[in-house]
C-alpha positions as CSV (number, residue, x, y, z in Angstrom):
1,M,56.6,10.6,131.3
2,A,54.8,8.0,129.2
3,A,52.8,10.6,127.3
4,A,56.1,12.5,126.6
5,L,57.6,9.3,125.2
6,G,54.6,8.7,123.0
7,I,54.7,12.3,121.7
8,F,58.5,11.9,121.1
9,L,57.9,8.6,119.1
10,G,55.3,10.3,117.0
11,L,57.6,13.2,116.3
12,C,60.3,10.7,115.3
13,V,57.9,9.3,112.6
14,H,57.3,12.9,111.4
15,V,61.1,13.6,111.4
16,T,61.6,10.4,109.4
17,A,58.9,11.3,106.9
18,V,60.4,14.8,106.4
19,T,63.9,13.4,106.1
20,L,62.9,10.9,103.5
21,G,60.8,13.4,101.6
22,L,57.5,11.6,102.4
23,A,56.1,14.7,104.1
24,G,56.4,16.6,100.9
25,L,54.2,14.1,99.2
26,V,51.5,14.5,101.9
27,A,51.7,18.3,101.6
28,A,51.5,18.1,97.8
29,S,48.6,15.7,97.8
30,P,45.4,17.3,98.8
31,L,43.8,13.8,99.3
32,A,46.6,12.6,101.6
33,F,46.6,15.8,103.6
34,E,42.8,15.7,103.9
35,A,42.8,12.1,105.0
36,L,45.4,12.8,107.7
37,R,43.5,15.9,108.8
38,W,40.2,14.1,109.1
39,A,41.8,11.1,110.8
40,G,43.3,13.6,113.4
41,A,39.9,15.3,113.9
42,A,38.1,12.0,114.4
43,Y,40.7,10.9,116.9
44,L,40.4,14.1,118.8
45,A,36.6,13.8,118.8
46,W,36.9,10.2,120.1
47,I,39.2,11.4,123.0
48,A,36.7,14.2,123.7
49,W,33.8,11.7,123.8
50,K,35.8,9.3,126.1
51,S,36.5,12.2,128.4
52,L,33.0,13.6,128.4
53,T,31.4,10.3,129.1
54,A,33.9,8.9,131.5
55,P,32.6,7.8,134.9
56,P,34.1,9.5,137.9
57,M,37.7,8.4,138.5
58,L,37.9,5.5,140.9
59,L,40.2,5.7,143.8
60,T,42.1,2.8,145.4
61,A,41.7,2.0,149.1
62,E,44.8,4.2,149.7
63,G,43.0,7.1,148.1
64,Q,45.1,7.0,145.0
65,A,43.8,7.2,141.4
66,T,43.4,3.9,139.6
67,P,46.5,3.6,137.5
68,V,46.3,3.7,133.7
69,A,48.6,1.2,131.8
70,T,51.8,2.9,130.7
71,A,51.5,1.4,127.3
72,A,48.1,3.0,126.8
73,V,49.4,6.4,127.7
74,V,52.4,6.0,125.4
75,R,50.0,4.9,122.6
76,R,47.7,7.8,123.1
77,G,50.5,10.3,123.0
78,F,51.9,8.6,119.9
79,V,48.7,8.6,117.9
80,T,47.7,12.1,118.9
81,C,51.1,13.4,117.7
82,L,51.1,11.2,114.6
83,L,47.7,12.4,113.4
84,N,48.7,16.1,113.6
85,P,49.1,17.2,110.0
86,K,50.2,20.6,111.0
87,L,53.5,19.2,112.3
88,L,54.4,18.0,108.9
89,L,53.6,21.3,107.4
90,F,55.6,23.1,110.1
91,F,58.7,21.0,109.4
92,L,58.3,21.5,105.7
93,S,57.9,25.2,105.9
94,F,60.5,25.9,108.7
95,L,63.4,23.5,108.1
96,P,64.2,24.2,104.4
97,Q,65.3,27.8,105.1
98,F,68.2,26.4,107.1
99,I,69.3,23.7,104.6
100,R,72.3,24.4,102.5
101,P,72.7,21.9,99.6
102,E,76.3,22.9,99.1
103,A,77.1,21.9,102.7
104,G,76.4,18.2,102.1
105,S,73.5,15.7,102.3
106,V,70.2,17.5,102.5
107,A,68.6,14.5,104.3
108,A,71.3,14.5,107.0
109,Q,70.9,18.3,107.5
110,T,67.1,17.9,107.7
111,L,67.5,15.1,110.2
112,I,69.9,17.1,112.4
113,L,67.8,20.2,112.3
114,A,64.6,18.3,113.1
115,L,66.2,16.5,116.0
116,I,67.4,19.9,117.3
117,L,63.7,20.7,117.6
118,V,62.4,17.4,118.7
119,V,64.9,16.4,121.5
120,P,64.4,19.5,123.6
121,G,60.6,19.0,123.2
122,L,61.0,15.6,124.8
123,A,62.7,17.2,127.8
124,L,60.0,19.9,128.0
125,N,57.1,17.3,127.8
126,A,58.8,15.1,130.4
127,A,59.1,18.1,132.7
128,V,55.4,18.9,132.2
129,G,54.6,15.3,132.8
130,L,56.5,15.2,136.1
131,G,54.8,18.4,137.3
132,G,51.4,17.0,136.1
133,G,51.9,13.8,138.1
134,G,52.0,15.8,141.4
135,I,49.0,17.8,140.4
136,G,47.2,14.5,139.4
137,R,47.9,12.9,142.8
138,W,46.5,16.0,144.5
139,M,43.4,16.1,142.2
140,A,42.8,12.4,142.9
141,R,41.9,13.4,146.5
142,H,39.2,15.8,145.1
143,P,36.6,13.8,143.1
144,R,34.5,16.8,142.2
145,L,37.5,18.6,140.8
146,L,38.4,15.5,138.8
147,S,34.9,15.3,137.3
148,F,35.1,19.0,136.3
149,Q,38.6,18.5,134.9
150,S,37.4,15.5,132.8
151,K,34.5,17.5,131.3
152,L,36.7,20.5,130.7
153,V,39.3,18.4,128.9
154,G,36.6,16.8,126.8
155,L,35.3,20.2,125.7
156,I,38.9,21.3,124.9
157,F,39.5,18.2,122.8
158,L,36.1,18.7,121.1
159,A,37.0,22.3,120.2
160,L,40.4,21.1,118.9
161,A,38.7,18.5,116.7
162,L,36.3,21.0,115.3
163,R,39.1,23.5,114.7
164,L,41.1,20.9,112.8
165,A,38.0,19.7,110.8
166,L,37.0,23.2,109.9
167,A,40.4,24.8,109.3
168,P,41.2,25.8,105.8
169,R,44.2,24.0,104.3
170,G,47.4,25.8,104.8
């Protein structure tokens, strides 16, 4: 749930940028786009490193996984979402085809359409988080599986970082 909130907050920043026209500036400026892309790739690589080098998860005396601060999970979801330049490009390429200037404020239409995409995403991410919580509690009782999962996640984030860093613009 905390990660879903962080992702939602990051999407709200993207929606605000698109509504105010700032996303268009990022898309039009190769330097701004590249800076955002490389920041995103570096952040994904940092997450990969943390996951690959993490010690085995510690369990409490009750056999539960050591909790992670909610604020840290929200922050991680927020930053991961915020540093995804493809979201801005998606909003910029998808939303304009549904905007009708003759129907009123372009900014208001953009905001409404973006929220139609973002709000259900919050519900979906929350549902995934709830299901993942149960799986996480089960995995906490299987240390070898947790270690494998941590390494697998690290490799996935490393692959995503490389893909973002090496992807051609557009």
